[in-house]
C-alpha positions as a Markdown table, in Angstrom:
| # | Residue | x | y | z |
|---|---|---|---|---|
| 1 | Met | -15.4 | -34.0 | -48.1 |
| 2 | Ser | -15.3 | -35.2 | -44.4 |
| 3 | Glu | -12.1 | -33.6 | -42.2 |
| 4 | Arg | -11.6 | -36.6 | -41.4 |
| 5 | Leu | -9.3 | -38.9 | -42.9 |
| 6 | Ile | -11.0 | -41.3 | -45.3 |
| 7 | Leu | -8.1 | -43.6 | -47.0 |
| 8 | Ser | -9.5 | -45.9 | -50.0 |
| 9 | Val | -7.6 | -49.1 | -50.1 |
| 10 | Asp | -7.4 | -51.9 | -52.8 |
| 11 | Ala | -8.2 | -55.2 | -50.7 |
| 12 | Met | -6.8 | -57.6 | -53.3 |
| 13 | Gly | -3.5 | -56.1 | -54.4 |
| 14 | Gly | -0.7 | -58.0 | -53.1 |
| 15 | Asp | 0.9 | -61.3 | -53.2 |
| 16 | Asn | -0.7 | -61.9 | -49.5 |
| 17 | Ala | -3.9 | -60.2 | -49.9 |
| 18 | Pro | -6.6 | -59.7 | -48.8 |
| 19 | Glu | -5.4 | -60.7 | -45.2 |
| 20 | Met | -2.5 | -59.2 | -45.2 |
| 21 | Val | -4.4 | -55.2 | -46.1 |
| 22 | Leu | -6.3 | -55.8 | -43.1 |
| 23 | Glu | -3.9 | -57.1 | -40.7 |
| 24 | Gly | -2.0 | -54.0 | -42.2 |
| 25 | Met | -4.8 | -51.6 | -41.8 |
| 26 | Glu | -4.9 | -52.6 | -38.1 |
| 27 | Leu | -1.5 | -52.0 | -37.4 |
| 28 | Ser | -1.8 | -48.6 | -39.1 |
| 29 | Leu | -4.7 | -47.5 | -36.3 |
| 30 | Asn | -2.5 | -47.7 | -34.0 |
| 31 | Lys | -0.5 | -44.8 | -35.0 |
| 32 | His | -3.6 | -43.3 | -37.0 |
| 33 | Pro | -6.7 | -43.4 | -34.9 |
| 34 | Asp | -8.8 | -41.1 | -36.6 |
| 35 | Thr | -8.9 | -42.8 | -40.3 |
| 36 | Arg | -11.6 | -44.2 | -42.1 |
| 37 | Phe | -11.6 | -46.8 | -44.3 |
| 38 | Leu | -13.2 | -47.4 | -47.8 |
| 39 | Leu | -12.3 | -51.1 | -48.6 |
| 40 | Phe | -12.6 | -52.5 | -52.2 |
| 41 | Gly | -13.0 | -56.2 | -53.0 |
| 42 | Asp | -14.6 | -59.4 | -53.0 |
| 43 | Glu | -17.2 | -58.9 | -50.2 |
| 44 | Pro | -17.5 | -62.7 | -49.7 |
| 45 | Arg | -13.8 | -63.3 | -49.0 |
| 46 | Leu | -13.8 | -59.9 | -46.9 |
| 47 | Thr | -16.5 | -60.5 | -44.6 |
| 48 | Pro | -14.9 | -63.7 | -42.5 |
| 49 | Leu | -11.9 | -61.1 | -42.4 |
| 50 | Leu | -13.4 | -58.7 | -41.3 |
| 51 | Ala | -15.7 | -60.5 | -38.4 |
| 52 | Leu | -11.5 | -61.5 | -37.2 |
| 53 | His | -10.2 | -57.6 | -37.0 |
| 54 | Ala | -13.1 | -55.5 | -35.1 |
| 55 | Lys | -11.4 | -52.9 | -34.8 |
| 56 | Val | -10.9 | -52.3 | -38.3 |
| 57 | Ala | -14.3 | -53.6 | -39.3 |
| 58 | Ala | -15.7 | -50.9 | -36.8 |
| 59 | Val | -14.0 | -47.8 | -38.8 |
| 60 | Thr | -14.6 | -49.7 | -43.0 |
| 61 | Glu | -17.1 | -49.7 | -45.2 |
| 62 | Val | -16.6 | -52.6 | -47.7 |
| 63 | Arg | -17.2 | -52.2 | -51.1 |
| 64 | His | -18.0 | -54.9 | -53.3 |
| 65 | Thr | -16.2 | -56.1 | -56.7 |
| 66 | Pro | -15.0 | -59.7 | -57.8 |
| 67 | Asp | -12.7 | -58.4 | -60.1 |
| 68 | Ser | -9.0 | -57.3 | -59.1 |
| 69 | Val | -5.2 | -56.8 | -61.3 |
| 70 | Lys | -4.1 | -59.5 | -61.7 |
| 71 | Gly | 0.2 | -58.8 | -60.8 |
| 72 | Thr | 0.7 | -60.6 | -65.0 |
| 73 | Asp | -1.7 | -58.3 | -66.3 |
| 74 | Lys | 0.0 | -55.5 | -68.9 |
| 75 | Ala | -0.7 | -52.0 | -67.8 |
| 76 | Ala | -2.5 | -51.2 | -71.0 |
| 77 | Gln | -4.7 | -54.5 | -70.6 |
| 78 | Ala | -5.7 | -53.5 | -67.2 |
| 79 | Leu | -6.5 | -50.3 | -68.5 |
| 80 | Arg | -9.1 | -51.3 | -70.7 |
| 81 | Ser | -10.4 | -54.4 | -68.7 |
| 82 | Gly | -10.2 | -53.2 | -65.2 |
| 83 | Arg | -13.0 | -50.8 | -64.8 |
| 84 | Asn | -14.4 | -52.8 | -62.5 |
| 85 | Ser | -11.3 | -54.2 | -60.6 |
| 86 | Ser | -11.0 | -53.4 | -57.1 |
| 87 | Met | -7.4 | -51.1 | -57.9 |
| 88 | Arg | -9.9 | -49.1 | -60.7 |
| 89 | Leu | -13.2 | -48.2 | -58.2 |
| 90 | Ala | -10.7 | -47.2 | -55.3 |
| 91 | Ile | -8.8 | -45.0 | -57.8 |
| 92 | Asn | -12.3 | -43.7 | -59.0 |
| 93 | Ala | -13.3 | -43.1 | -55.0 |
| 94 | Val | -10.1 | -40.1 | -55.1 |
| 95 | Lys | -11.5 | -39.0 | -58.2 |
| 96 | Asp | -15.2 | -38.5 | -56.6 |
| 97 | Gly | -13.9 | -37.2 | -53.6 |
| 98 | Asp | -15.2 | -40.1 | -51.1 |
| 99 | Ala | -11.5 | -40.7 | -50.1 |
| 100 | His | -8.4 | -38.1 | -49.6 |
| 101 | Gly | -6.2 | -41.4 | -50.9 |
| 102 | Ile | -5.6 | -44.2 | -52.2 |
| 103 | Ile | -3.2 | -47.7 | -51.0 |
| 104 | Ser | -2.4 | -50.7 | -53.0 |
| 105 | Ala | -0.1 | -53.2 | -53.2 |
| 106 | Gly | -0.9 | -54.5 | -56.6 |
| 107 | Asn | 0.8 | -54.3 | -60.2 |
| 108 | Thr | 2.9 | -51.1 | -60.5 |
| 109 | Gly | 1.9 | -51.0 | -63.9 |
| 110 | Ala | -2.1 | -51.2 | -63.9 |
| 111 | Leu | -1.6 | -48.8 | -61.1 |
| 112 | Met | 0.2 | -46.0 | -62.5 |
| 113 | Ala | -1.6 | -46.4 | -66.0 |
| 114 | Met | -5.1 | -46.7 | -63.9 |
| 115 | Ala | -4.0 | -43.4 | -61.7 |
| 116 | Lys | -2.6 | -41.3 | -64.6 |
| 117 | Phe | -6.0 | -41.9 | -66.0 |
| 118 | Val | -8.4 | -41.3 | -63.7 |
| 119 | Leu | -6.2 | -38.5 | -61.9 |
| 120 | Lys | -5.1 | -36.4 | -64.1 |
| 121 | Thr | -1.3 | -34.9 | -63.8 |
| 122 | Leu | -0.9 | -32.4 | -61.4 |
| 123 | Pro | -0.6 | -28.6 | -63.6 |
| 124 | Gly | 2.9 | -28.1 | -65.2 |
| 125 | Ile | 4.0 | -32.1 | -64.9 |
| 126 | Asp | 4.1 | -34.1 | -67.8 |
| 127 | Arg | 4.5 | -37.1 | -65.7 |
| 128 | Pro | 4.0 | -38.6 | -62.9 |
| 129 | Ala | 7.0 | -40.6 | -60.8 |
| 130 | Ile | 7.1 | -43.1 | -58.5 |
| 131 | Ala | 9.3 | -41.9 | -55.2 |
| 132 | Ser | 10.5 | -43.7 | -52.0 |
| 133 | Tyr | 12.7 | -43.1 | -49.7 |
| 134 | Val | 16.4 | -45.0 | -49.1 |
| 135 | Pro | 18.5 | -45.8 | -46.0 |
| 136 | Thr | 21.6 | -43.9 | -46.0 |
| 137 | Asn | 24.5 | -43.1 | -43.3 |
| 138 | Thr | 22.7 | -39.9 | -42.7 |
| 139 | Gly | 19.2 | -41.3 | -41.8 |
| 140 | Arg | 16.8 | -41.4 | -45.2 |
| 141 | Ser | 16.6 | -39.4 | -48.6 |
| 142 | Leu | 14.2 | -39.2 | -51.4 |
| 143 | Met | 14.7 | -41.5 | -54.4 |
| 144 | Leu | 12.6 | -40.6 | -57.9 |
| 145 | Asp | 11.9 | -42.2 | -60.2 |
| 146 | Leu | 11.8 | -45.4 | -59.7 |
| 147 | Gly | 10.5 | -46.9 | -62.7 |
| 148 | Ala | 7.3 | -45.4 | -63.9 |
| 149 | Asn | 8.9 | -43.6 | -66.4 |
| 150 | Ile | 12.0 | -45.6 | -68.4 |
| 151 | Glu | 13.0 | -43.0 | -70.7 |
| 152 | Cys | 13.2 | -39.1 | -69.0 |
| 153 | Asp | 14.3 | -35.6 | -70.6 |
| 154 | Ala | 15.9 | -32.7 | -69.3 |
| 155 | Glu | 12.4 | -31.5 | -68.3 |
| 156 | Asn | 10.5 | -34.2 | -66.8 |
| 157 | Leu | 14.1 | -34.5 | -65.1 |
| 158 | Val | 13.4 | -30.8 | -63.2 |
| 159 | Gln | 10.1 | -31.4 | -62.9 |
| 160 | Phe | 11.0 | -34.8 | -60.7 |
| 161 | Ala | 13.6 | -32.6 | -58.6 |
| 162 | Val | 11.1 | -29.7 | -58.3 |
| 163 | Met | 8.2 | -32.8 | -57.3 |
| 164 | Gly | 11.2 | -34.2 | -55.1 |
| 165 | Glu | 11.9 | -30.5 | -53.1 |
| 166 | Val | 8.5 | -30.0 | -52.2 |
| 167 | Phe | 8.5 | -33.8 | -50.6 |
| 168 | Ala | 10.9 | -33.5 | -48.2 |
| 169 | Arg | 10.1 | -30.0 | -47.3 |
| 170 | Gln | 7.1 | -30.4 | -46.7 |
| 171 | Val | 6.6 | -33.9 | -45.2 |
| 172 | Leu | 10.4 | -34.0 | -44.0 |
| 173 | Gly | 10.3 | -31.0 | -42.3 |
| 174 | Leu | 13.4 | -30.2 | -44.3 |
| 175 | Glu | 13.7 | -26.5 | -44.1 |
| 176 | Tyr | 16.2 | -26.5 | -47.5 |
| 177 | Pro | 16.4 | -29.7 | -48.6 |
| 178 | Ser | 19.3 | -30.2 | -51.2 |
| 179 | Val | 18.8 | -32.2 | -54.6 |
| 180 | Gly | 21.7 | -34.1 | -56.8 |
| 181 | Ile | 21.3 | -35.4 | -60.1 |
| 182 | Leu | 22.2 | -38.9 | -60.7 |
| 183 | Asn | 25.4 | -39.6 | -62.8 |
| 184 | Val | 28.1 | -41.7 | -64.1 |
| 185 | Gly | 30.7 | -39.1 | -62.5 |
| 186 | Ala | 30.4 | -35.5 | -60.2 |
| 187 | Glu | 32.3 | -33.5 | -63.4 |
| 188 | Asp | 30.2 | -31.8 | -65.5 |
| 189 | Leu | 30.9 | -33.0 | -68.7 |
| 190 | Lys | 30.1 | -36.6 | -67.9 |
| 191 | Gly | 26.8 | -38.6 | -68.3 |
| 192 | Lys | 23.7 | -37.9 | -70.7 |
| 193 | Gln | 22.8 | -34.9 | -72.8 |
| 194 | Ser | 19.6 | -35.2 | -70.9 |
| 195 | Val | 21.5 | -35.0 | -67.1 |
| 196 | Lys | 23.6 | -31.9 | -68.2 |
| 197 | Glu | 20.4 | -29.9 | -69.6 |
| 198 | Ala | 18.5 | -30.4 | -66.6 |
| 199 | Ala | 21.6 | -29.8 | -64.3 |
| 200 | Ala | 21.8 | -26.5 | -66.3 |
| 201 | Ile | 18.2 | -25.3 | -65.9 |
| 202 | Leu | 18.4 | -26.0 | -62.3 |
| 203 | Gln | 21.7 | -24.0 | -61.6 |
| 204 | Glu | 20.1 | -21.0 | -62.9 |
| 205 | Thr | 16.7 | -21.5 | -62.7 |
| 206 | Asp | 14.2 | -19.7 | -59.7 |
| 207 | Leu | 13.0 | -22.2 | -58.6 |
| 208 | Pro | 13.1 | -23.0 | -55.2 |
| 209 | Ile | 16.1 | -25.5 | -55.2 |
| 210 | Lys | 18.9 | -26.1 | -53.4 |
| 211 | Phe | 21.3 | -27.9 | -56.2 |
| 212 | Tyr | 24.1 | -30.0 | -54.8 |
| 213 | Gly | 24.9 | -31.1 | -59.0 |
| 214 | Phe | 25.7 | -34.6 | -59.9 |
| 215 | Ile | 26.0 | -36.9 | -57.5 |
| 216 | Glu | 27.4 | -41.0 | -58.2 |
| 217 | Gly | 26.0 | -44.1 | -56.6 |
| 218 | Asp | 27.8 | -44.5 | -54.1 |
| 219 | Asp | 25.9 | -41.0 | -53.1 |
| 220 | Ile | 22.7 | -43.0 | -52.7 |
| 221 | Thr | 23.8 | -44.4 | -49.1 |
| 222 | Ala | 26.2 | -41.6 | -48.1 |
| 223 | Gly | 23.0 | -39.5 | -47.8 |
| 224 | Thr | 25.2 | -37.1 | -49.9 |
| 225 | Val | 21.9 | -35.1 | -50.9 |
| 226 | Asp | 18.3 | -35.4 | -49.4 |
| 227 | Val | 16.5 | -35.6 | -52.9 |
| 228 | Ile | 18.2 | -38.3 | -55.7 |
| 229 | Val | 16.9 | -37.4 | -59.3 |
| 230 | Thr | 17.0 | -39.6 | -61.8 |
| 231 | Asp | 14.8 | -41.6 | -65.1 |
| 232 | Gly | 13.1 | -44.5 | -64.0 |
| 233 | Phe | 15.2 | -46.7 | -65.8 |
| 234 | Thr | 18.9 | -46.2 | -63.4 |
| 235 | Gly | 16.6 | -45.6 | -60.4 |
| 236 | Asn | 15.0 | -48.8 | -60.8 |
| 237 | Val | 18.3 | -50.7 | -61.1 |
| 238 | Ala | 20.0 | -48.7 | -58.5 |
| 239 | Leu | 17.1 | -49.8 | -56.3 |
| 240 | Lys | 17.0 | -53.3 | -57.0 |
| 241 | Thr | 20.7 | -53.2 | -56.7 |
| 242 | Ala | 20.5 | -52.2 | -52.9 |
| 243 | Glu | 18.2 | -54.3 | -52.2 |
| 244 | Gly | 19.7 | -57.6 | -53.5 |
| 245 | Thr | 22.6 | -56.3 | -51.7 |
| 246 | Ala | 21.1 | -55.7 | -48.6 |
| 247 | Lys | 20.4 | -59.2 | -48.8 |
| 248 | Leu | 23.9 | -60.8 | -49.7 |
| 249 | Phe | 25.0 | -58.8 | -46.8 |
| 250 | Gly | 22.8 | -60.3 | -44.6 |
| 251 | Thr | 23.3 | -64.2 | -45.9 |
| 252 | Phe | 26.9 | -63.6 | -45.0 |
| 253 | Leu | 26.6 | -62.6 | -42.0 |
| 254 | Lys | 24.5 | -65.1 | -41.0 |
| 255 | Asp | 27.1 | -67.7 | -42.6 |
| 256 | Ala | 29.9 | -65.9 | -40.5 |
| 257 | Leu | 28.1 | -65.9 | -37.2 |
| 258 | Thr | 26.9 | -69.8 | -37.6 |
| 259 | Ser | 30.3 | -70.6 | -39.1 |
| 260 | Ser | 31.8 | -72.1 | -35.6 |
| 261 | Pro | 30.8 | -72.8 | -31.7 |
| 262 | Val | 32.7 | -69.2 | -31.1 |
| 263 | Ser | 31.3 | -67.3 | -33.7 |
| 264 | Thr | 27.9 | -68.3 | -32.7 |
| 265 | Leu | 28.4 | -67.8 | -28.9 |
| 266 | Gly | 30.0 | -64.1 | -30.5 |
| 267 | Ala | 26.6 | -63.7 | -32.3 |
| 268 | Leu | 24.6 | -64.5 | -28.8 |
| 269 | Leu | 26.4 | -61.7 | -27.3 |
| 270 | Ala | 26.0 | -59.7 | -29.4 |
| 271 | Arg | 22.3 | -59.8 | -30.6 |
| 272 | Pro | 21.3 | -57.0 | -29.4 |
| 273 | Ala | 23.3 | -54.7 | -31.6 |
| 274 | Leu | 22.1 | -57.4 | -34.4 |
| 275 | Asn | 18.9 | -56.9 | -33.7 |
| 276 | Arg | 19.4 | -53.0 | -34.0 |
| 277 | Leu | 21.3 | -53.9 | -37.1 |
| 278 | Lys | 17.7 | -55.5 | -38.5 |
| 279 | Met | 15.4 | -53.0 | -38.0 |
| 280 | Arg | 17.7 | -50.5 | -39.4 |
| 281 | Met | 17.8 | -52.1 | -42.5 |
| 282 | Asp | 14.3 | -53.4 | -42.9 |
| 283 | Pro | 12.9 | -53.0 | -45.7 |
| 284 | Arg | 9.3 | -52.9 | -44.5 |
| 285 | Arg | 10.5 | -49.8 | -42.5 |
| 286 | Tyr | 10.4 | -47.8 | -46.1 |
| 287 | Asn | 7.4 | -49.4 | -48.0 |
| 288 | Gly | 5.5 | -47.1 | -49.4 |
| 289 | Ala | 6.3 | -45.4 | -52.9 |
| 290 | Met | 4.5 | -42.3 | -53.6 |
| 291 | Leu | 3.1 | -41.8 | -57.0 |
| 292 | Leu | 4.0 | -37.8 | -56.8 |
| 293 | Gly | 2.4 | -35.5 | -59.9 |
| 294 | Leu | -1.3 | -36.8 | -59.8 |
| 295 | Asn | -4.1 | -34.6 | -59.2 |
| 296 | Gly | -4.3 | -36.9 | -56.1 |
| 297 | Ile | -2.8 | -38.6 | -54.2 |
| 298 | Cys | -1.8 | -42.5 | -54.8 |
| 299 | Val | 0.9 | -44.6 | -52.6 |
| 300 | Lys | 1.9 | -48.2 | -54.4 |
| 301 | Ser | 2.9 | -50.5 | -51.1 |
| 302 | His | 5.7 | -53.4 | -52.2 |
| 303 | Gly | 3.6 | -56.7 | -53.6 |
| 304 | Gly | 5.7 | -59.0 | -50.9 |
| 305 | Thr | 5.2 | -57.3 | -48.3 |
| 306 | Asp | 3.9 | -58.2 | -45.0 |
| 307 | Ala | 1.3 | -56.1 | -42.5 |
| 308 | Leu | 3.7 | -54.3 | -40.6 |
| 309 | Gly | 5.0 | -52.9 | -44.1 |
| 310 | Phe | 1.9 | -52.6 | -45.7 |
| 311 | Ser | 0.8 | -50.5 | -42.0 |
| 312 | Asn | 3.8 | -48.2 | -42.8 |
| 313 | Ala | 2.8 | -47.5 | -46.9 |
| 314 | Ile | -0.6 | -46.2 | -45.0 |
| 315 | Gly | 1.5 | -44.0 | -42.9 |
| 316 | Val | 3.0 | -42.4 | -46.0 |
| 317 | Thr | -0.8 | -42.0 | -47.9 |
| 318 | Ala | -1.4 | -40.2 | -44.3 |
| 319 | Asp | 1.7 | -38.0 | -44.6 |
| 320 | Leu | 1.0 | -36.8 | -48.1 |
| 321 | Ile | -2.2 | -36.1 | -47.2 |
| 322 | Thr | -2.0 | -34.1 | -43.9 |
| 323 | Thr | 1.0 | -32.2 | -45.5 |
| 324 | Ala | -0.9 | -30.8 | -48.6 |
| 325 | Val | 1.7 | -32.1 | -50.7 |
| 326 | Asn | 0.2 | -31.2 | -54.0 |
| 327 | Glu | -1.0 | -28.2 | -53.1 |
| 328 | Ser | 2.2 | -26.8 | -52.2 |
| 329 | Ile | 3.7 | -28.8 | -55.9 |
| 330 | Lys | 0.8 | -26.5 | -57.4 |
| 331 | Ala | 1.7 | -23.0 | -55.3 |
| 332 | Asp | 5.2 | -23.6 | -56.1 |
| 333 | Tyr | 4.5 | -23.9 | -60.1 |
| 334 | Ala | 1.6 | -21.1 | -60.1 |
| 335 | Arg | 4.6 | -18.8 | -58.9 |
| 336 | Leu | 6.7 | -19.6 | -60.9 |
| 337 | His | 4.5 | -19.3 | -64.1 |
| 338 | Glu | 4.1 | -16.0 | -62.5 |
| 339 | Gly | 6.7 | -14.6 | -61.9 |
| 340 | Glu | 6.7 | -14.1 | -58.2 |
| 341 | Pro | 9.6 | -14.8 | -56.4 |
| 342 | Thr | 9.3 | -18.1 | -53.8 |
| 343 | Gln | 9.6 | -18.2 | -50.3 |
| 344 | His | 13.1 | -19.1 | -49.9 |
| 345 | Ser | 14.5 | -18.8 | -53.6 |
| 346 | Glu | 17.1 | -17.0 | -52.0 |
| 347 | Gln | 18.6 | -20.2 | -51.1 |
| 348 | Thr | 18.5 | -21.5 | -54.5 |
| 349 | Ile | 22.3 | -22.4 | -55.9 |
């Protein structure tokens, strides 16, 4: 494979595809000018769009397929009948070594099912997890799983903790990232048996993890830990609740600022501060959920995002590749199985 960064893109995935996809690719080239793309989708639809994005066209190879996965398709159905879909062929390109990673804004369940079937999982990982950034008072934290695994046992949670710690160390550049398990209370006696067992393992293991302990829901946005570990059911509910709360806050704020002429004048005076607040809360800045644990790089963009959000998902994919996250996960597990101490095991608590 060439040393140049080559990304495989599902052109037909997402609510506003393929227009949004190509616009996002163009924006991403401003930050990653050396990127090349393999674009999978309906060539008759893509050709006129590429004519409008000459910068993208110059670094893109189109691979035609008229088939695509619908948002309403069940994962099992997509896996059986979507062998020639833009999503499946984009994933195949990573498996075949034609691309370093794949990005899709399409059906999440289908993407996870296809990626796991084609790419398989890393050694020592039973299930991949959906991981993404969440904004906090201190910056941002990584949270996983966000919906791939509705029910998890203790070993699954421990594996998520290992993957999250490696990601925070390699991609976020944190020397000794802290890891916490989301629970209904911080006390050791609270919570399901699976979270208690996972906590016990992380407290006693030689894995390179700085384990904080249990955290509660309000610790997520407080930035109490760098990596938040939970099962997919709880993580997805927490994420959607946070998104809904942010929208509600925005609605309340807009209503308050337009409730009277004096309030409107105050809003005009405060516009610079309000714009900074809007930018900090913009979900597009955090777009790009990683499917960690796969034997290949796969990133899920939000289906309803725009070009800016999709470009950020491309950036996440590039970061995962250039920082060799998967190689670090495999190396940590290999050292663990060989009984060798990890390079920063003295920080384990």
